[in-house]
C-alpha positions as MATLAB code, in Angstrom:
seq = 'XXXXXXXXXXXXXXXXXXXXXXXXXXXXXXXXXXXXXXXXXXXXXXXXXXXXXXXXXXXXXXXXXXXXXXXXXXXXXXXXXXXXXXXXXXXXX';
ca = [
      10.161   -3.771  -19.477;
       8.776   -4.851  -16.133;
       8.413   -8.583  -15.533;
       4.836   -9.430  -14.510;
       5.357  -13.182  -14.248;
       3.939  -15.113  -11.330;
       6.012  -17.713   -9.522;
       4.041  -20.328   -7.618;
       5.987  -22.075   -4.877;
       4.920  -24.479   -2.144;
       3.943  -22.743    1.093;
       5.755  -24.049    4.157;
       3.778  -25.411    7.089;
       4.643  -22.312    9.120;
       2.920  -19.298    7.548;
       2.707  -16.013    9.442;
       1.324  -12.594    8.552;
       2.273  -10.197   11.362;
       0.559   -6.821   11.102;
       2.058   -3.620   12.453;
      -0.966   -1.351   12.886;
       1.083    1.615   14.096;
       1.370    3.866   11.066;
       4.569    5.867   10.906;
       3.922    9.498   11.874;
       4.373   12.094    9.155;
       5.834   15.546    9.512;
       3.316   18.393    9.334;
       4.663   19.437    5.906;
       4.401   15.907    4.513;
       0.889   15.480    5.935;
      -0.134   18.728    4.226;
       1.281   17.462    0.911;
      -0.614   14.178    1.296;
      -3.852   16.007    2.125;
      -3.459   18.390   -0.841;
      -2.741   15.509   -3.210;
      -5.769   13.598   -1.919;
      -7.988   16.632   -2.480;
      -6.853   16.720   -6.136;
      -7.208   12.964   -6.690;
     -10.571   12.746   -4.950;
     -12.035   16.097   -5.984;
     -15.413   14.517   -6.761;
     -15.558   12.632   -3.426;
     -15.889    9.268   -5.135;
     -13.259    7.437   -3.084;
     -12.922    6.527    0.578;
      -9.730    7.458    2.343;
      -8.960    4.851    4.908;
      -6.449    2.519    6.417;
      -4.735    0.066    4.157;
      -2.102   -2.564    4.795;
       0.943   -2.885    2.588;
       3.621   -5.571    2.472;
       6.650   -4.400    4.430;
       8.809   -7.487    3.949;
       8.746  -11.122    2.917;
      10.895  -13.784    4.543;
      10.720  -17.208    2.887;
      12.688  -20.301    3.845;
      11.990  -24.000    3.387;
      10.410  -24.066    6.856;
       8.619  -20.750    7.104;
       6.935  -17.958    5.174;
       6.500  -14.585    6.879;
       4.769  -11.749    5.050;
       5.027   -8.699    7.320;
       2.354   -6.070    6.773;
       2.201   -2.478    7.970;
      -0.565    0.068    8.230;
      -0.670    2.986    5.844;
      -3.139    5.577    4.635;
      -4.698    5.156    1.203;
      -3.876    8.802    0.385;
      -0.194    8.255    1.186;
      -0.063    5.255   -1.119;
      -1.682    7.323   -3.892;
       0.893   10.050   -3.416;
       3.855    7.660   -3.358;
       2.765    6.000   -6.615;
       1.123    8.859   -8.522;
       1.341    7.124  -11.897;
      -0.873    4.335  -10.536;
      -3.409    6.634   -8.887;
      -4.186    9.458  -11.306;
      -7.775   10.719  -11.496;
      -8.026    9.305  -15.023;
      -6.957    5.813  -13.915;
      -9.075    5.896  -10.750;
     -12.124    6.932  -12.786;
     -12.213    3.387  -14.187;
     -13.225    2.008  -10.774;
];
């Protein structure tokens, strides 16, 4: 079973959130798969497909906390985690 506990730790004085806004390019075949999946998930046009930022890495020491973010596409995230983004689950929103 997955552990959903939350650990609260003190945040160091140095806290950085660098954002890489350059999304990684996809091959034509992968882009077509993403587009086809999005069409199925969003068949009723209820959702907005846009840029989203995901955590790429976390570096935590006693002196510093760096949470690196990177740009992605909402449709790619849906495709990479299909169990989380089925039409049935999304219909709740």
